[in-house]
N, C-alpha and C positions, 0 to 999 in steps of 0.2 A: 621252427613254427613262429610266426608272430601273431601277436593278439592284438586285437583293436580295442582299444578303450573308448567306452561309450560314457559321454556325459550323462548324468542322470537328468532325466526330464521333469521337468515340474508339469503337474498336471495343468492343462490350459483351463482358465477360467470362463466361465459364460460372460458374454458382454452385459454391462449393466444397463437396464433400460432407463433412458432420460426421466420418463415419468415416475420411476421408483425413486431417484433423486431429487425430482420436483416436490413428490410428496413428503418426502422426509425434511426436506427445506421448508415447506409451508406449516410443518409442524414445529419449526423453530428450531431444528438442530443445526449445529454447527457444522462447517464444510469437515471439521476433524472426526467430529462424531459421526457423520454420515459415511466418510472414509474407512473409520475403523468398523462399523457395521456391516460395510459391503465388500470389505477386504480389498480396498482400491486406494491411490494416493489421495491425499488432499489436493494436489494439484489437478488430478484427473476430475474430481467433483467440481471444482471451480471450472475446469473446460466444459462440463457437461451444462452447468449453469449459464456459462457465458453464451452456449449455442442456443439455450432456451431464453435468451435475453428479451424476447418479447413479452414474456411475463415478468413484469418489473416486481412483483411480489417475491421473486425468488431471490433476488439481490438484498443485501444488507444495505443500508445508508452509506456505510464505510466502502461496500464494494462497489456500490453505485459511483460515487465521488472518485475512488482511485481508477476504476476501469475506464470512465468517461472523461473525467476531468484533471487527472493528475498531471502536473505540469511537464514532467521528464519521462520518457520511456528508458527505464533503468533495467539493466541486466545485472546479475550476479557479479562481482559482490557489492556494487553500488546500492543495490535494492535492499540490503541489509544494513548499511550505515545508518548510524544514529540519526543524523539528520532526515533521511527518508523515512524513517520510522515516524519521527516528531511530526513531518508532513503528513503523513497517512492519518495520524492521531488527530493532528489539526482539521484535515479535511472531515473526518467523522465528527468531531465537536461543532464544526460550522453545519453538518447537515442534522445533528440530532440535539444540539444544545447541551450535550454531555450526557444525555439519557442513555442509561446502559453501559456506560463506559467505567472501567474500573477505576478507583481512587489513585492507583499507581499511574495510570495513563494521565488522569486530570493533573496529579501533582506534577508530572514530567511537562505537562503544556503549560503550567504556570511557569514552571522555571524557563522554559524555551521562550515564552513571550516577553519574561523579565530580561533574559539576555537579549532579545532584539530590540527591545525599549531602551534598555540601559546603555547599551553601547552603540544605538542608532545604526543597526546592521539590518541586511536581508540575507537570505539565503541564496546562494549561487550554486547551481551545479554545471560542472563541465568535467567530462571524463579524465581530460589532461591534468587536473590539479593533484598534485602528488599528496599522500598522506599527510595530515597535520593533527598533531598531538591536541586531545581533548576536542576536536570536531569529527574527524573520519580517520580510523586507522586504515582505510583501503584508498582513501583519497576521493576524489569526484567532487567533493563540498568544500565550501568556505563560506564562512560568515563576513560579508564584505561590507564597506561603509555604505549606507544610504545616500543616494543621489536623488535630484529632482525628477530625473527618468523614472525612478522607480514607483512615484506616486504613493498611494498607502497600501501598495502590496508588499508582502513579506517575503518576496522571492525577486531575484534580479533575472529580467526576460533577457535571453541571449538566443544564440543559434541552436540551441539543445532544447529551448522551451515551446511547447505548444500550450498556448493558453487560449481554452475556449471562452466564449462569452459567459458561461457560469463559472469558469475558473477564476474569471476577473472578479466575481464576488466572493468566491470561497477562498483565494489565497490572499487574503487581507486579515488583519487583526479583528477579532469578532468583536461585536457591539458589547457584549457582556462575557467577559472572561470566566474560567471556570474557578 
């Protein structure tokens, strides 16, 4: 006699109503806090909020900048590379003037701006760039010498770049650094 093994089934969760996520977001809860409270992933919270995009009050300034104006479409592992994190922090700083940002994030930005200025370089993204020590352990990024074509941007525009009109304002040095 053969026995059939059945996998233990997880109880199905009820779908989360977008209105519940929206209300928690209006209460200024973070996506991580909302996810924990509702028993869903942070990514699912983000998807729901993006689907409710008509209500701009649900997106933080950082989410607005990254979702609408980030210059590159980054998949993992590139999205977690240090230059990508610094660029997201830069976008948030440009949108908020640093209000609500951690001191660690502001300190990292000061170092980032110093590196760009002192070395006269811009950030370049190209998925074909191999890993470079002290730049990106996964590759994809490099700090390349600034050229006249870069203008006052802090990024290199290439075939992997999508620069919106607002992005042309965002992806340059701030008028006042942290």
